[in-house]
GUKEKE-270938 format. One record per residue: residue in three letters; x, y, z of N, C-alpha, C in turn. Coordinates in nm, 3 decimals, padded with zeros to 5 digits, always signed. Layout:
BEGIN
<site type="ALA" n_east="X" n_north="Y" n_up="Z" ca_east="X" ca_north="Y" ca_up="Z" c_east="X" c_north="Y" c_up="Z"/>
...
***
This chain:
BEGIN
<site type="MET" n_east="+00.094" n_north="-00.132" n_up="+00.009" ca_east="-00.004" ca_north="+00.021" ca_up="-00.002" c_east="+00.100" c_north="+00.143" c_up="-00.008"/>
<site type="SER" n_east="+00.184" n_north="+00.108" n_up="+00.077" ca_east="+00.280" ca_north="+00.255" ca_up="+00.050" c_east="+00.353" c_north="+00.262" c_up="-00.073"/>
<site type="TYR" n_east="+00.355" n_north="+00.165" n_up="-00.128" ca_east="+00.424" ca_north="+00.174" ca_up="-00.253" c_east="+00.334" c_north="+00.248" c_up="-00.352"/>
<site type="GLU" n_east="+00.207" n_north="+00.218" n_up="-00.338" ca_east="+00.105" ca_north="+00.250" ca_up="-00.438" c_east="+00.113" c_north="+00.453" c_up="-00.390"/>
<site type="LEU" n_east="+00.091" n_north="+00.460" n_up="-00.261" ca_east="+00.080" ca_north="+00.584" ca_up="-00.214" c_east="+00.234" c_north="+00.666" c_up="-00.254"/>
<site type="LEU" n_east="+00.336" n_north="+00.599" n_up="-00.261" ca_east="+00.462" ca_north="+00.678" ca_up="-00.326" c_east="+00.475" c_north="+00.687" c_up="-00.437"/>
<site type="ALA" n_east="+00.388" n_north="+00.613" n_up="-00.520" ca_east="+00.391" ca_north="+00.618" ca_up="-00.664" c_east="+00.313" c_north="+00.707" c_up="-00.709"/>
<site type="THR" n_east="+00.197" n_north="+00.742" n_up="-00.653" ca_east="+00.095" ca_north="+00.843" ca_up="-00.688" c_east="+00.158" c_north="+01.002" c_up="-00.638"/>
<site type="VAL" n_east="+00.237" n_north="+01.004" n_up="-00.524" ca_east="+00.302" ca_north="+01.120" ca_up="-00.496" c_east="+00.386" c_north="+01.136" c_up="-00.586"/>
<site type="GLN" n_east="+00.494" n_north="+01.078" n_up="-00.645" ca_east="+00.570" ca_north="+01.082" ca_up="-00.730" c_east="+00.539" c_north="+01.162" c_up="-00.883"/>
<site type="GLU" n_east="+00.411" n_north="+01.059" n_up="-00.917" ca_east="+00.354" ca_north="+01.111" ca_up="-01.029" c_east="+00.295" c_north="+01.278" c_up="-01.019"/>
<site type="ALA" n_east="+00.246" n_north="+01.299" n_up="-00.906" ca_east="+00.168" ca_north="+01.428" ca_up="-00.877" c_east="+00.293" c_north="+01.535" c_up="-00.882"/>
<site type="ALA" n_east="+00.424" n_north="+01.495" n_up="-00.817" ca_east="+00.493" ca_north="+01.595" ca_up="-00.810" c_east="+00.581" c_north="+01.640" c_up="-00.934"/>
<site type="THR" n_east="+00.568" n_north="+01.532" n_up="-01.034" ca_east="+00.625" ca_north="+01.560" ca_up="-01.191" c_east="+00.541" c_north="+01.641" c_up="-01.253"/>
<site type="ASN" n_east="+00.402" n_north="+01.657" n_up="-01.218" ca_east="+00.297" ca_north="+01.748" ca_up="-01.279" c_east="+00.294" c_north="+01.870" c_up="-01.212"/>
<site type="PRO" n_east="+00.306" n_north="+01.980" n_up="-01.274" ca_east="+00.330" ca_north="+02.131" ca_up="-01.207" c_east="+00.209" c_north="+02.162" c_up="-01.127"/>
<site type="GLU" n_east="+00.076" n_north="+02.118" n_up="-01.132" ca_east="-00.053" ca_north="+02.119" ca_up="-01.082" c_east="-00.046" c_north="+02.040" c_up="-00.973"/>
<site type="GLY" n_east="+00.015" n_north="+01.911" n_up="-00.997" ca_east="+00.025" ca_north="+01.821" ca_up="-00.852" c_east="+00.087" c_north="+01.874" c_up="-00.759"/>
<site type="GLY" n_east="+00.219" n_north="+01.924" n_up="-00.822" ca_east="+00.284" ca_north="+02.000" ca_up="-00.686" c_east="+00.212" c_north="+02.104" c_up="-00.611"/>
<site type="LEU" n_east="+00.146" n_north="+02.170" n_up="-00.697" ca_east="+00.064" ca_north="+02.283" ca_up="-00.620" c_east="-00.033" c_north="+02.224" c_up="-00.517"/>
<site type="ALA" n_east="-00.103" n_north="+02.093" n_up="-00.556" ca_east="-00.190" ca_north="+02.025" ca_up="-00.459" c_east="-00.121" c_north="+01.969" c_up="-00.345"/>
<site type="ILE" n_east="+00.006" n_north="+01.909" n_up="-00.359" ca_east="+00.065" ca_north="+01.859" ca_up="-00.264" c_east="+00.109" c_north="+01.987" c_up="-00.153"/>
<site type="GLY" n_east="+00.163" n_north="+02.067" n_up="-00.212" ca_east="+00.214" ca_north="+02.200" ca_up="-00.125" c_east="+00.090" c_north="+02.255" c_up="-00.020"/>
<site type="ALA" n_east="-00.051" n_north="+02.257" n_up="-00.127" ca_east="-00.152" ca_north="+02.310" ca_up="-00.047" c_east="-00.192" c_north="+02.199" c_up="+00.093"/>
<site type="GLY" n_east="-00.210" n_north="+02.073" n_up="+00.038" ca_east="-00.214" ca_north="+01.972" ca_up="+00.135" c_east="-00.128" c_north="+02.006" c_up="+00.282"/>
<site type="LEU" n_east="-00.004" n_north="+02.007" n_up="+00.225" ca_east="+00.105" ca_north="+02.027" ca_up="+00.337" c_east="+00.080" c_north="+02.158" c_up="+00.407"/>
<site type="GLY" n_east="+00.037" n_north="+02.264" n_up="+00.349" ca_east="-00.014" ca_north="+02.375" ca_up="+00.406" c_east="-00.127" c_north="+02.372" c_up="+00.503"/>
<site type="ILE" n_east="-00.230" n_north="+02.295" n_up="+00.450" ca_east="-00.367" ca_north="+02.304" ca_up="+00.526" c_east="-00.335" c_north="+02.215" c_up="+00.663"/>
<site type="ALA" n_east="-00.248" n_north="+02.122" n_up="+00.652" ca_east="-00.232" ca_north="+02.014" ca_up="+00.768" c_east="-00.128" c_north="+02.113" c_up="+00.847"/>
<site type="GLY" n_east="-00.040" n_north="+02.194" n_up="+00.802" ca_east="+00.044" ca_north="+02.290" ca_up="+00.917" c_east="-00.076" c_north="+02.351" c_up="+00.986"/>
<site type="ALA" n_east="-00.159" n_north="+02.432" n_up="+00.952" ca_east="-00.272" ca_north="+02.499" ca_up="+00.990" c_east="-00.328" c_north="+02.432" c_up="+01.088"/>
<site type="VAL" n_east="-00.395" n_north="+02.320" n_up="+01.053" ca_east="-00.456" ca_north="+02.233" ca_up="+01.146" c_east="-00.384" c_north="+02.180" c_up="+01.278"/>
<site type="ILE" n_east="-00.255" n_north="+02.154" n_up="+01.240" ca_east="-00.198" ca_north="+02.086" ca_up="+01.352" c_east="-00.154" c_north="+02.186" c_up="+01.426"/>
<site type="GLY" n_east="-00.113" n_north="+02.294" n_up="+01.403" ca_east="-00.073" ca_north="+02.434" ca_up="+01.458" c_east="-00.204" c_north="+02.476" c_up="+01.543"/>
<site type="ALA" n_east="-00.339" n_north="+02.494" n_up="+01.503" ca_east="-00.439" ca_north="+02.531" ca_up="+01.590" c_east="-00.466" c_north="+02.400" c_up="+01.697"/>
<site type="GLY" n_east="-00.449" n_north="+02.292" n_up="+01.678" ca_east="-00.482" ca_north="+02.193" ca_up="+01.762" c_east="-00.381" c_north="+02.201" c_up="+01.887"/>
<site type="LEU" n_east="-00.254" n_north="+02.232" n_up="+01.832" ca_east="-00.129" ca_north="+02.231" ca_up="+01.944" c_east="-00.142" c_north="+02.369" c_up="+02.003"/>
<site type="GLY" n_east="-00.205" n_north="+02.454" n_up="+01.982" ca_east="-00.258" ca_north="+02.590" ca_up="+02.031" c_east="-00.356" c_north="+02.582" c_up="+02.122"/>
<site type="ILE" n_east="-00.485" n_north="+02.520" n_up="+02.071" ca_east="-00.610" ca_north="+02.505" ca_up="+02.150" c_east="-00.606" c_north="+02.391" c_up="+02.267"/>
<site type="GLY" n_east="-00.521" n_north="+02.298" n_up="+02.237" ca_east="-00.504" ca_north="+02.201" ca_up="+02.359" c_east="-00.461" c_north="+02.228" c_up="+02.477"/>
<site type="PRO" n_east="-00.365" n_north="+02.299" n_up="+02.470" ca_east="-00.324" ca_north="+02.371" ca_up="+02.621" c_east="-00.416" c_north="+02.472" c_up="+02.700"/>
<site type="ILE" n_east="-00.485" n_north="+02.514" n_up="+02.575" ca_east="-00.589" ca_north="+02.633" ca_up="+02.664" c_east="-00.681" c_north="+02.541" c_up="+02.723"/>
<site type="GLY" n_east="-00.730" n_north="+02.430" n_up="+02.662" ca_east="-00.819" ca_north="+02.377" ca_up="+02.743" c_east="-00.777" c_north="+02.281" c_up="+02.856"/>
<site type="ALA" n_east="-00.630" n_north="+02.232" n_up="+02.861" ca_east="-00.598" ca_north="+02.170" ca_up="+02.983" c_east="-00.601" c_north="+02.286" c_up="+03.083"/>
<site type="SER" n_east="-00.557" n_north="+02.415" n_up="+03.049" ca_east="-00.496" ca_north="+02.508" ca_up="+03.148" c_east="-00.659" c_north="+02.559" c_up="+03.212"/>
<site type="MET" n_east="-00.762" n_north="+02.538" n_up="+03.124" ca_east="-00.891" ca_north="+02.592" ca_up="+03.166" c_east="-00.948" c_north="+02.482" c_up="+03.272"/>
<site type="ALA" n_east="-00.934" n_north="+02.350" n_up="+03.254" ca_east="-00.976" ca_north="+02.247" ca_up="+03.328" c_east="-00.898" c_north="+02.261" c_up="+03.461"/>
<site type="GLN" n_east="-00.761" n_north="+02.299" n_up="+03.453" ca_east="-00.725" ca_north="+02.298" ca_up="+03.598" c_east="-00.749" c_north="+02.418" c_up="+03.658"/>
<site type="GLY" n_east="-00.779" n_north="+02.545" n_up="+03.595" ca_east="-00.805" ca_north="+02.662" ca_up="+03.660" c_east="-00.932" c_north="+02.608" c_up="+03.721"/>
<site type="ILE" n_east="-01.038" n_north="+02.584" n_up="+03.647" ca_east="-01.155" ca_north="+02.554" ca_up="+03.704" c_east="-01.152" c_north="+02.441" c_up="+03.809"/>
<site type="ALA" n_east="-01.066" n_north="+02.334" n_up="+03.832" ca_east="-01.074" ca_north="+02.235" ca_up="+03.916" c_east="-01.019" c_north="+02.311" c_up="+04.043"/>
<site type="ARG" n_east="-00.913" n_north="+02.406" n_up="+04.043" ca_east="-00.881" ca_north="+02.490" ca_up="+04.132" c_east="-00.966" c_north="+02.598" c_up="+04.221"/>
<site type="GLN" n_east="-01.028" n_north="+02.662" n_up="+04.115" ca_east="-01.129" ca_north="+02.790" ca_up="+04.170" c_east="-01.238" c_north="+02.759" c_up="+04.089"/>
<site type="PRO" n_east="-01.314" n_north="+02.666" n_up="+04.150" ca_east="-01.456" ca_north="+02.656" ca_up="+04.087" c_east="-01.568" c_north="+02.767" c_up="+04.090"/>
<site type="GLU" n_east="-01.531" n_north="+02.865" n_up="+04.175" ca_east="-01.613" ca_north="+02.989" ca_up="+04.188" c_east="-01.589" c_north="+03.102" c_up="+04.052"/>
<site type="ALA" n_east="-01.455" n_north="+03.078" n_up="+04.018" ca_east="-01.419" ca_north="+03.164" ca_up="+03.902" c_east="-01.437" c_north="+03.128" c_up="+03.766"/>
<site type="ALA" n_east="-01.517" n_north="+02.969" n_up="+03.755" ca_east="-01.554" ca_north="+02.893" ca_up="+03.625" c_east="-01.592" c_north="+02.990" c_up="+03.503"/>
<site type="ALA" n_east="-01.686" n_north="+03.081" n_up="+03.511" ca_east="-01.719" ca_north="+03.152" ca_up="+03.425" c_east="-01.623" c_north="+03.265" c_up="+03.362"/>
<site type="GLN" n_east="-01.542" n_north="+03.291" n_up="+03.435" ca_east="-01.437" ca_north="+03.401" ca_up="+03.384" c_east="-01.345" c_north="+03.332" c_up="+03.326"/>
<site type="ILE" n_east="-01.304" n_north="+03.202" n_up="+03.369" ca_east="-01.198" ca_north="+03.133" ca_up="+03.307" c_east="-01.262" c_north="+03.066" c_up="+03.172"/>
<site type="GLN" n_east="-01.372" n_north="+03.009" n_up="+03.160" ca_east="-01.427" ca_north="+02.979" ca_up="+03.023" c_east="-01.457" c_north="+03.081" c_up="+02.955"/>
<site type="THR" n_east="-01.476" n_north="+03.205" n_up="+02.978" ca_east="-01.473" ca_north="+03.323" ca_up="+02.874" c_east="-01.340" c_north="+03.339" c_up="+02.833"/>
<site type="ALA" n_east="-01.254" n_north="+03.354" n_up="+02.889" ca_east="-01.097" ca_north="+03.377" ca_up="+02.851" c_east="-01.072" c_north="+03.266" c_up="+02.766"/>
<site type="ALA" n_east="-01.083" n_north="+03.164" n_up="+02.805" ca_east="-01.029" ca_north="+03.033" ca_up="+02.735" c_east="-01.095" c_north="+03.043" c_up="+02.607"/>
<site type="LEU" n_east="-01.241" n_north="+03.069" n_up="+02.594" ca_east="-01.314" ca_north="+03.058" ca_up="+02.484" c_east="-01.262" c_north="+03.189" c_up="+02.345"/>
<site type="ILE" n_east="-01.235" n_north="+03.293" n_up="+02.427" ca_east="-01.186" ca_north="+03.392" ca_up="+02.353" c_east="-01.067" c_north="+03.360" c_up="+02.283"/>
<site type="MET" n_east="-00.973" n_north="+03.286" n_up="+02.362" ca_east="-00.827" ca_north="+03.262" ca_up="+02.317" c_east="-00.834" c_north="+03.147" c_up="+02.197"/>
<site type="ALA" n_east="-00.944" n_north="+03.059" n_up="+02.232" ca_east="-00.911" ca_north="+02.919" ca_up="+02.146" c_east="-00.997" c_north="+02.996" c_up="+02.004"/>
<site type="ALA" n_east="-01.119" n_north="+03.094" n_up="+01.984" ca_east="-01.135" ca_north="+03.154" ca_up="+01.911" c_east="-01.052" c_north="+03.220" c_up="+01.818"/>
<site type="LEU" n_east="-00.975" n_north="+03.306" n_up="+01.882" ca_east="-00.868" ca_north="+03.382" ca_up="+01.813" c_east="-00.746" c_north="+03.258" c_up="+01.719"/>
<site type="ILE" n_east="-00.700" n_north="+03.202" n_up="+01.825" ca_east="-00.614" ca_north="+03.075" ca_up="+01.756" c_east="-00.691" c_north="+03.026" c_up="+01.628"/>
<site type="GLU" n_east="-00.820" n_north="+02.992" n_up="+01.639" ca_east="-00.913" ca_north="+02.913" ca_up="+01.521" c_east="-00.913" c_north="+03.003" c_up="+01.411"/>
<site type="GLY" n_east="-00.938" n_north="+03.123" n_up="+01.449" ca_east="-00.932" ca_north="+03.233" ca_up="+01.336" c_east="-00.809" c_north="+03.248" c_up="+01.266"/>
<site type="ALA" n_east="-00.699" n_north="+03.253" n_up="+01.346" ca_east="-00.562" ca_north="+03.245" ca_up="+01.267" c_east="-00.561" c_north="+03.100" c_up="+01.197"/>
<site type="ALA" n_east="-00.591" n_north="+03.008" n_up="+01.223" ca_east="-00.588" ca_north="+02.898" ca_up="+01.153" c_east="-00.660" c_north="+02.874" c_up="+01.048"/>
<site type="LEU" n_east="-00.810" n_north="+02.937" n_up="+01.065" ca_east="-00.878" ca_north="+02.953" ca_up="+00.920" c_east="-00.808" c_north="+03.047" c_up="+00.825"/>
<site type="PHE" n_east="-00.770" n_north="+03.161" n_up="+00.881" ca_east="-00.681" ca_north="+03.243" ca_up="+00.797" c_east="-00.562" c_north="+03.193" c_up="+00.687"/>
<site type="GLY" n_east="-00.509" n_north="+03.106" n_up="+00.770" ca_east="-00.401" ca_north="+03.034" ca_up="+00.728" c_east="-00.449" c_north="+02.944" c_up="+00.600"/>
<site type="LEU" n_east="-00.561" n_north="+02.871" n_up="+00.624" ca_east="-00.628" ca_north="+02.808" ca_up="+00.544" c_east="-00.655" c_north="+02.843" c_up="+00.432"/>
<site type="VAL" n_east="-00.724" n_north="+02.983" n_up="+00.438" ca_east="-00.784" ca_north="+03.033" ca_up="+00.313" c_east="-00.649" c_north="+03.086" c_up="+00.207"/>
<site type="LEU" n_east="-00.543" n_north="+03.128" n_up="+00.292" ca_east="-00.431" ca_north="+03.186" ca_up="+00.217" c_east="-00.379" c_north="+03.036" c_up="+00.143"/>
<site type="VAL" n_east="-00.364" n_north="+02.945" n_up="+00.220" ca_east="-00.334" ca_north="+02.816" ca_up="+00.139" c_east="-00.409" c_north="+02.803" c_up="+00.002"/>
<site type="LEU" n_east="-00.533" n_north="+02.763" n_up="+00.021" ca_east="-00.641" ca_north="+02.751" ca_up="-00.074" c_east="-00.609" c_north="+02.864" c_up="-00.202"/>
<site type="LEU" n_east="-00.609" n_north="+02.988" n_up="-00.132" ca_east="-00.593" ca_north="+03.084" ca_up="-00.271" c_east="-00.454" c_north="+03.106" c_up="-00.326"/>
<site type="GLY" n_east="-00.363" n_north="+03.047" n_up="-00.262" ca_east="-00.229" ca_north="+03.056" ca_up="-00.319" c_east="-00.206" c_north="+02.956" c_up="-00.416"/>
***
């Protein structure tokens, strides 16, 4: 199976349009992985903060949601740039 995948990638790399598709796929993967790596620690910190101070849960959730939304917005901006490029 890996040989078939390698053959497909080699064939796409020799075609100029295929190279663009490979680059776009790598760019999209980078944006999604980066967003996941950014949002994951926010969720973990939010859970720890709420566990330590349950009375501040609303404030912690609001701040975490805003930060996650900003990271997700940056990732979506990256995806749009990759798709338009």
